[in-house]
C-alpha positions as CSV (number, residue, x, y, z in Angstrom):
1,M,118.6,111.1,99.7
2,L,119.5,107.6,98.3
3,K,118.6,107.0,94.7
4,I,117.6,103.3,94.1
5,R,116.4,101.8,90.9
6,A,113.1,100.0,91.1
7,H,114.1,96.4,90.6
8,H,116.8,96.7,93.3
9,F,114.0,96.6,95.9
10,L,113.6,92.9,94.9
11,C,117.3,92.2,94.8
12,M,118.0,93.7,98.2
13,Q,115.5,91.3,99.8
14,G,117.3,88.3,98.3
15,F,120.9,89.5,98.6
16,Q,123.3,86.9,100.1
17,G,126.7,88.4,99.3
18,Y,127.1,87.4,95.7
19,G,128.0,90.1,93.2
20,Y,129.8,91.3,90.2
21,S,132.9,92.2,92.3
22,N,134.0,92.6,95.9
23,E,133.4,96.3,95.6
24,F,129.9,95.7,94.4
25,V,129.2,93.3,97.3
26,D,130.6,95.8,99.9
27,N,128.6,98.7,98.4
28,M,125.3,96.6,98.3
29,S,125.9,95.5,101.9
30,K,126.4,99.2,103.0
31,V,123.2,100.3,101.2
32,I,121.2,97.5,102.7
33,K,122.5,98.2,106.2
34,Y,121.7,101.9,105.8
35,I,118.2,101.1,104.6
36,K,117.6,98.8,107.5
37,E,118.7,101.5,109.9
38,N,116.7,104.2,108.3
39,K,113.4,102.6,107.3
40,N,111.3,105.8,107.7
41,E,113.4,107.9,105.4
42,N,112.5,108.7,101.8
43,I,114.4,107.5,98.8
44,K,114.2,108.6,95.2
45,L,112.9,105.7,93.1
46,I,114.6,105.7,89.7
47,D,115.0,103.6,86.6
48,N,118.6,104.2,85.8
49,C,122.0,103.7,87.4
50,D,121.7,104.3,91.2
51,D,123.7,104.3,94.4
52,I,124.0,100.5,94.2
53,C,125.1,100.6,90.6
54,S,127.9,103.0,91.4
55,A,130.2,100.0,92.3
56,C,128.9,97.6,89.5
57,T,131.3,96.4,86.8
58,N,128.4,96.9,84.3
59,N,128.3,100.6,85.1
60,K,130.1,102.4,82.3
61,N,130.1,106.2,82.9
62,G,126.6,106.1,84.5
63,Q,125.1,103.7,81.8
64,C,124.5,100.0,82.4
65,D,126.1,97.7,79.9
66,D,123.0,95.5,80.3
67,F,120.7,98.5,79.9
68,Y,117.8,96.9,78.0
69,K,117.5,94.0,80.4
70,V,117.6,96.1,83.6
71,D,115.6,98.9,82.1
72,A,112.8,96.5,81.3
73,M,113.0,95.1,84.9
74,D,112.7,98.6,86.4
75,K,109.8,99.5,84.2
76,K,107.9,96.3,85.1
77,V,108.4,96.9,88.8
78,L,107.3,100.6,88.5
79,N,104.2,99.5,86.5
80,K,103.3,96.8,89.1
81,L,103.7,99.4,91.9
82,S,101.8,102.1,89.9
83,L,104.8,104.5,90.6
84,K,107.0,106.6,88.4
85,S,110.7,107.1,88.2
86,G,111.8,110.1,90.2
87,E,109.2,109.8,93.0
88,A,110.3,110.0,96.6
89,V,108.9,107.2,98.7
90,K,109.4,106.1,102.3
91,L,111.5,103.0,102.4
92,N,109.3,100.9,104.7
93,E,106.2,101.8,102.6
94,L,108.0,100.8,99.4
95,F,109.1,97.4,100.7
96,A,105.6,96.7,101.8
97,L,104.2,97.8,98.4
98,V,106.7,95.6,96.6
99,N,105.8,92.5,98.6
100,E,102.0,93.3,98.3
101,K,102.1,93.8,94.5
102,I,104.7,91.2,93.5
103,K,103.8,88.2,95.5
104,D,103.5,85.3,93.2
105,K,106.0,83.3,91.2
106,K,104.5,84.4,87.9
107,S,104.9,88.1,88.6
108,A,108.4,87.5,89.9
109,Q,109.3,85.4,86.9
110,E,108.1,88.2,84.5
111,I,110.5,90.6,86.2
112,C,113.4,88.4,87.3
113,G,113.4,85.7,84.7
114,T,116.3,87.1,82.7
115,C,118.4,88.1,85.8
116,S,121.6,86.2,86.1
117,W,121.1,86.1,89.9
118,H,117.6,84.7,90.1
119,E,118.8,81.2,90.9
120,K,120.6,82.4,94.0
121,C,118.2,85.2,95.1
122,L,116.4,84.2,98.3
123,W,113.5,86.6,97.6
124,F,112.9,85.0,94.2
125,L,113.4,81.4,95.5
126,N,111.0,81.9,98.5
127,I,108.2,83.5,96.5
128,K,105.3,81.0,96.0
């Protein structure tokens, strides 16, 4: 079962191939492809380094160098979705819930405002 941190369900929708390294971009692309092909599977929703983070340059022995920023983002997403870290959720249901509960620019800004990618993220840019 994939383990994906909560805020990555926003990132995956806006991903365009930018990343921290080529390895990160390749890994993110593989995870997104897997998710698109397996929408009815469960994932484990978490609030720490996940299967996407495994190739991130900020991942130092399973801890994010930018822990406080991304931890806050995860907690905000989990709060808005009324979910807890460790829950197993169907992928298609989770994406629907994300887009139902985080659907305006103010909510997106509260979560993504400190993200270094928000100016390139299609999900963030297209939210009204």
